[in-house]
N, C-alpha and C positions, 0 to 999 in steps of 0.2 A: 562665487561666480555663477553657480547654477541657480541660486535664488534670484539674482539680478536678471539672468537670462529668462527665467520663468516669468518674471514680471515684465519682460519686454525691454529692459534697460541693458541692451547689449554692449553699449560703450562702457558702462561700469563693469559688466561681466568680463569684458576684454581686459580691463585693468587688473581684475582679480586673477584671471587666468595667466596673464603675463607675470604677475607677482609669484604665482605658484610655480610657473616654469623657471623663474629665476632661482627659486629654492631647489627645484629638481636638478638644476644644472650643478648644484654644489653637492648633491648626494648621488649615490648609485641606486636608483630605483626606476629603471626604464618602464616598468609596467604602469606606474602612475603618470609618468611623463607623457606617454602615448595618449592616455585618457585626456589630459589637459590640452594637448595639441589639437585633438579632435574637437573638444569643447570650444577652444579658441576659433577653430575653423568654422564651426557651426555659427558662432556669433558673427564672424566676418560675413558669412552668407546672409545672415539676418539683416545686417546693416548695408547690404548692397555691394559688398566687396568679395565676390565669389573667386576672383583670381588669387587673392590673398588666402582665401579659405582652402583652395586647392593645394597651395604650398604647405599649409599647416596639416592638411589631411594626408598628404604624401609622407610627411615626417611621422605623423601618428601611425599610419599604416605600417611603415618600416619598423617602428618600435613595437607595435602590437605583435607583429609577426616574429620579431626577434625573440620575444619572451613567450611566444606561443599562447597569447591571450586571445583565444578565439572569440569570446564574447565581445571584447572591446574591438577586435578586428571587424566583427559584423556591424557594430554600431558606427564605426568609422567609415566603413563602406557606404552605409546609408547616408551619413553626413556628406561624404564625398559626392554621392549621387545628387543630393540636394544642391550642391554647389554647381555641378555640371548642368542640372536642370535650370538653375538661375541664369546660366549663360545661354540657354536655349539648346544645349547639347543633349537632347533627350535620348538618343540612342546610346550614348555613353552612360547617361544616368540610368537607363533601363538595365544595362549590363551590370552596373554597380549594385543596383537594388536587387537584382537576381542573385548576385553573389552574397549579399546580406541575407536574403531569404534562405539560401542554401545553408548558411551557417546557423541561422535561427532554427531551421528545421533540424539540423544535426544536434543542436543543443536543447531543442524543445523550448525555446525562448519565445513565449507567446507574444510578449510586448514587442520584441524586435521583429517578429513576423508581421505584426500589425503595422509597424513603421515601414517595413520594406514594401508591403502590399499597398500602403497609402502612396508611397513614393512612386511605385510602379503604376498605380492607377493614374496619378497626375500626369506622368510622362507619356503613358500610353494614350491618354486623352489628347495630349498636345500633338501627337503624331497621327491622330485620326483613328486610332484603334479603339473605338468606343465600346464594343462588346467586351473586349479583354479588359479595358479600363473599368467597366462596370462590375465585372466578375471580381477583379482585385479589390475594388472599393467595398464590395459586400463582405468579402473575407476580412478586410482590414477592420471594418466596423465591428464585426463579431469579436475579433481579438482585442481591439482597443476598449470596448465596453467592459471587458473583464477587469480592467484596471482603472476604470473611470478616468481614462486619459483625457486631457484637454483637447487632444486632436480629434476626439469623437465629433465635436461640433463641425470642424472643417470636413471631416469624412462624410457626415450626413449632408452637408451642403453640396459636396462633390457628387454624391449619389443622386441627390435631387436634380442637380443640373444634368447629369448623364442620363437619368431616367426621362427627363423632359425632352431630350434630343431624339427620342425614338421615332 
């Protein structure tokens, strides 16, 4: 599923995630189930179905918290934020990205910090908080470059746009 999502084929990723969730329904492994629910939700957001994504992320978040998987909880909060942002609910998205960032700071998870800051930057820009958006985008770029993350391209484009709005 992750491979298909990385290639942008989210419909196929959804099929794989649903198959994985069917397996998880037959075994007692809630930690893995939470991860797949969040991945499923992220693909729903990518295909323009953020309301379905929110349902999946709510389920993932409950599972992540039940097994005290803070890392997965953080990533789920970020994916949840992207779904709210896709609905134009940027204040809710900002709250979720801030929660993700707090967990990423707690765990010193640099990549999750980058994702949280990129999400914050996008939503802050959407509500007109350009200076704060620019600061978060700069920090996101530093974090994401450490992993040669594909989101570096998007982050640079966001920085260029925000810097041009001065």
